[in-house]
C-alpha positions in Angstrom: 107.6 14.8 -4.9 104.0 15.9 -3.9 103.3 17.4 -0.5 99.5 17.4 -0.6 97.4 14.3 -0.7 93.9 13.6 -2.1 92.1 11.1 0.2 90.0 9.0 -2.2 86.7 7.4 -1.2 87.5 3.7 -1.4 83.9 2.5 -1.0 81.5 4.5 -3.0 82.6 5.7 -6.5 79.8 8.3 -6.4 81.0 11.1 -4.2 81.5 14.9 -4.6 83.5 15.0 -1.3 87.3 15.6 -1.7 89.5 15.6 1.3 93.0 17.1 0.9 95.7 16.7 3.5 99.1 18.3 3.6 102.2 16.3 4.5 102.8 16.2 8.3 104.8 14.4 11.0 102.7 11.2 10.3 102.2 11.7 6.5 105.4 11.7 4.4 105.3 13.4 1.0 104.4 11.2 -1.9 107.4 10.4 -4.1 107.4 9.0 -7.6 109.9 7.7 -10.1 109.0 7.5 -13.7 110.7 6.2 -16.9 109.5 6.4 -20.5 110.7 4.9 -23.8 109.3 6.5 -26.9 109.2 6.1 -30.7 108.1 8.9 -33.0 107.8 9.0 -36.8 106.3 11.3 -39.5 105.3 10.0 -42.9 103.2 11.4 -45.8 100.7 13.5 -43.8 100.6 11.1 -40.8 102.5 11.0 -37.5 102.9 8.2 -35.1 103.8 8.5 -31.4 104.2 5.5 -29.1 105.5 5.4 -25.5 106.1 2.7 -22.9 106.0 4.0 -19.3 106.6 2.8 -15.8 105.9 4.7 -12.7 106.6 3.8 -9.1 104.8 5.8 -6.4 105.8 5.5 -2.7 104.0 6.9 0.4 100.6 6.5 -1.1 97.5 6.9 1.1 94.4 4.8 1.4 92.1 3.7 4.3 90.1 0.8 5.6 86.4 0.3 4.8 84.0 2.2 7.2 86.7 4.9 7.9 85.3 8.1 9.2 86.6 10.9 6.8 84.0 13.6 7.2 84.8 16.2 9.9 87.1 13.8 11.6 89.8 15.7 13.6 91.8 12.5 13.9 91.7 11.6 10.2 95.4 10.6 10.1 94.6 7.6 12.4 92.3 6.2 9.6 95.0 6.4 7.0 97.2 3.5 5.7 100.5 4.0 3.8 101.6 1.9 0.9 102.9 2.0 -2.7 101.5 1.9 -6.2 103.1 0.8 -9.5 101.8 2.0 -12.8 102.8 0.8 -16.3 101.5 0.9 -19.8 101.7 1.7 -23.5 100.3 4.8 -25.2 99.9 5.1 -29.0 98.7 8.0 -31.0 98.2 8.2 -34.8 97.5 11.6 -36.3 96.5 12.7 -39.8 97.5 16.3 -40.8 96.7 16.7 -44.5 93.6 16.8 -46.6 90.0 17.6 -45.9 89.7 14.8 -43.3 91.9 15.2 -40.3 92.0 13.7 -36.8 93.7 11.3 -34.5 93.2 7.9 -32.9 94.7 7.1 -29.6 94.9 3.9 -27.5 96.3 3.4 -24.0 96.8 0.2 -22.2 97.7 0.9 -18.6 97.6 -0.8 -15.1 97.8 0.9 -11.7 98.3 -1.7 -8.9 98.5 -0.8 -5.2 99.9 -2.7 -2.2 99.4 -1.7 1.4 100.7 -4.0 4.2 97.7 -3.2 6.4 95.0 -3.5 3.7 93.6 -6.4 1.7 95.7 -8.8 3.7 98.8 -7.3 2.2 97.8 -8.5 -1.3 97.9 -6.3 -4.4 94.8 -4.7 -5.7 93.8 -2.3 -8.6 93.9 1.3 -7.5 91.1 3.8 -8.3 93.2 5.0 -11.3 93.4 1.5 -12.9 91.6 1.7 -16.2 93.3 -0.9 -18.5 91.9 0.3 -21.8 91.3 3.8 -23.1 90.5 4.8 -26.7 90.1 8.3 -28.1 89.0 9.0 -31.7 88.8 12.7 -32.9 88.0 13.6 -36.5 87.1 16.7 -38.5 86.0 17.0 -42.1 85.9 20.2 -44.1 82.8 20.1 -46.3 83.8 23.4 -48.0 85.5 26.6 -47.1 82.7 27.6 -44.6 81.4 24.4 -43.1 83.2 21.6 -41.2 81.9 18.8 -39.1 83.6 16.7 -36.4 83.1 13.8 -34.1 84.7 12.7 -30.8 84.4 9.1 -29.5 85.7 8.1 -26.1 86.0 4.6 -24.5 87.4 3.8 -21.1 87.4 0.7 -18.8 85.2 1.1 -15.7 86.6 2.5 -12.4 87.4 -0.1 -9.7 85.6 0.2 -6.4 84.9 -1.9 -3.3 81.4 -3.5 -3.4 80.0 -5.3 -0.3 80.0 -9.1 -0.5 77.3 -9.5 2.2 75.4 -7.7 5.0 74.5 -8.3 8.7 72.3 -6.5 11.2 73.6 -4.8 14.4 71.2 -2.8 16.6 68.6 -2.9 13.8 71.1 -1.3 11.4 72.2 -3.0 8.2 76.0 -3.2 8.0 77.9 -4.1 4.8 80.7 -6.7 4.8 83.6 -6.2 2.4 85.9 -8.8 0.8 88.8 -8.0 -1.4 89.5 -4.3 -1.9 88.3 -2.8 -5.2 86.8 -6.1 -6.0 84.6 -4.9 -8.9 84.2 -2.2 -11.5 81.7 0.2 -12.8 80.5 -0.5 -16.4 82.8 0.6 -19.2 82.3 4.2 -20.2 81.9 5.4 -23.8 80.2 8.2 -25.6 80.0 9.9 -29.0 79.9 13.7 -29.5 79.3 15.4 -32.9 79.8 19.0 -33.9 79.6 21.5 -36.8 81.3 24.8 -37.4 80.3 27.6 -39.7 83.1 30.1 -40.6 81.6 33.6 -40.9 84.5 35.4 -42.4 84.4 35.9 -46.2 88.1 36.6 -46.2 90.2 33.9 -44.4 93.2 36.4 -44.3 91.4 38.8 -42.0 93.1 39.5 -38.7 90.0 38.6 -36.7 88.2 35.4 -37.5 84.6 34.6 -36.4 82.8 31.3 -36.4 79.6 29.7 -35.1 80.0 26.3 -33.4 77.3 23.8 -32.5 77.7 20.4 -30.7 75.7 17.5 -29.4 77.3 15.8 -26.3 76.8 12.1 -25.9 74.5 11.7 -28.9 73.5 8.1 -28.1 
């Protein structure tokens, strides 16, 4: 159970404004039920972890397009209550031995919301719906002093509500919205590289010192 609610911006995916509301007479605490089924195995320097999960979330909050959320003393009147179901598969393969170590992780997950008063009561992807996520992390020990690493991340784009048309009212352009969260941002991916120099001559010293350098999003 969670008693504080983050009000997401359902229109623009580019926002630094976060509105938090506590539970109240009109806003019930969010409640979630989650179940997982996992498989784990270690073999010859490798380990494999895999989990299926299902999560049902009740008393979720969303709002209509054009809702007034900034400095609105009656914000609760803009809110709509519904439910969200999330399900997916997470798999992680790790390598522990040798000069080359790292892990590869893949997640397939869906997060689908349904609100009786939104989107004509039809289901739609929530802002947390990112079907595919991949993480690759690797380090290679060149020698006792130098090691290099890379980190590659891929994620499906975030859903958001894009206007399907516009009309003019009092010389103002007003957007018209169709289905909720009807499109996505482009898929996100990046590659980071790093290098580390160990400065200690004796690896058994109590205090260890190293110099690390990294390039974020190299391409």
